[in-house]
C-alpha positions in Angstrom: 97.9 80.2 109.2 94.9 81.0 107.0 95.1 81.2 103.3 94.4 84.9 103.5 97.1 85.6 106.1 99.6 83.6 103.9 98.6 85.9 101.0 99.4 89.0 103.0 102.7 87.7 104.3 103.7 86.5 100.9 103.0 89.9 99.4 105.0 91.6 102.2 107.9 89.2 101.7 108.0 90.1 98.0 107.9 93.8 99.0 111.0 93.4 101.1 112.7 91.4 98.5 112.3 94.3 96.1 113.5 96.9 98.7 116.5 94.8 99.5 117.4 93.7 95.9 121.0 94.4 94.9 121.7 95.4 91.4 119.5 96.7 88.6 118.5 93.4 87.1 117.6 91.9 90.5 115.7 95.0 91.4 113.7 95.0 88.1 112.8 91.3 88.6 111.8 91.8 92.3 109.6 94.9 91.5 107.9 93.1 88.7 107.2 90.1 91.0 105.9 92.4 93.8 103.8 95.0 92.1 101.2 95.1 89.3 102.3 96.9 86.1 100.3 100.0 87.1 101.1 99.7 90.8 101.8 102.8 92.9 104.1 103.8 95.7 103.3 106.9 97.8 105.0 108.2 100.9 106.0 111.6 102.2 109.0 111.7 99.8 107.7 110.0 96.6 104.5 109.4 94.6 105.2 107.1 91.6 103.3 104.7 89.4 104.6 101.7 87.4 107.6 99.4 87.7 110.2 101.9 86.5 109.0 104.6 88.9 109.0 102.2 91.9 112.4 100.8 91.0 113.8 104.4 90.8 112.5 105.2 94.3 114.1 102.0 95.7 117.4 102.7 93.9 117.4 106.2 95.3 117.0 104.8 98.8 120.0 102.5 98.2 122.0 105.4 97.1 121.1 107.5 100.1 121.6 104.7 102.6 124.3 102.3 101.3 124.9 99.3 103.5 121.3 99.3 104.9 118.5 96.9 104.5 114.7 97.1 105.2 113.4 94.7 107.8 109.9 93.9 109.0 109.2 94.7 112.6 106.2 92.9 114.1 103.4 91.0 112.4 101.6 91.6 109.2 98.0 92.5 109.7 95.6 92.0 106.8 92.0 91.8 105.9 90.1 91.9 102.6 92.7 93.2 100.0 94.6 95.4 102.6 97.6 94.7 104.8 99.6 96.9 107.1 103.1 96.3 108.6 105.9 98.2 110.3 109.5 98.3 109.2 113.0 99.7 109.9 115.9 100.6 107.7 118.8 98.9 109.5 122.6 99.3 109.0 124.1 95.9 108.3 127.4 97.0 110.0 126.1 98.0 113.4 122.3 97.3 113.6 121.4 100.9 114.0 118.0 101.8 112.5 117.7 105.6 111.7 114.5 105.3 109.7 111.3 103.5 110.6 107.7 103.6 109.4 104.7 101.6 108.5 103.0 100.9 105.2 99.5 100.0 104.1 99.3 97.9 100.9 96.4 97.0 98.6 96.6 93.7 96.8 95.3 92.7 93.4 93.5 89.5 92.7 96.8 87.8 91.8 98.4 88.7 95.2 100.7 91.4 93.8 100.7 94.9 95.2 98.4 97.4 93.6 99.3 100.3 95.9 101.5 101.3 98.8 100.8 104.1 101.2 103.9 104.6 103.3 104.2 106.6 106.6 107.5 107.6 108.2 107.7 107.4 112.0 111.5 108.1 112.4 113.7 110.0 110.0 117.2 111.3 110.6 117.7 115.1 110.5 118.6 116.3 107.0 117.3 113.2 105.2 
């Protein structure tokens, strides 16, 4: 694996650690490790900046989908300071995945996420 590919995969692993963090303290720590202080997260349902805003979006997803976790599907594809990857939101109890999408991230020089642009491919009715 090239050093650059490792950089992308490490950033994406930290991203999923944040999305799957349990509890406020763990979430705060994971978001800080994954994103720059002025990092952004934008998808069809949210457009936030900074650690507090990002943590609030993640906490909201946990409230809406208790007992679910985000999982990477497929390989991380990266070049320059950009990476893209697909994911699913999976029910731990039965493996169903009602939500799926892909994200494009921009990395800072230190390997943390500067921005996320998320796209939803599958969303349950009424969500």
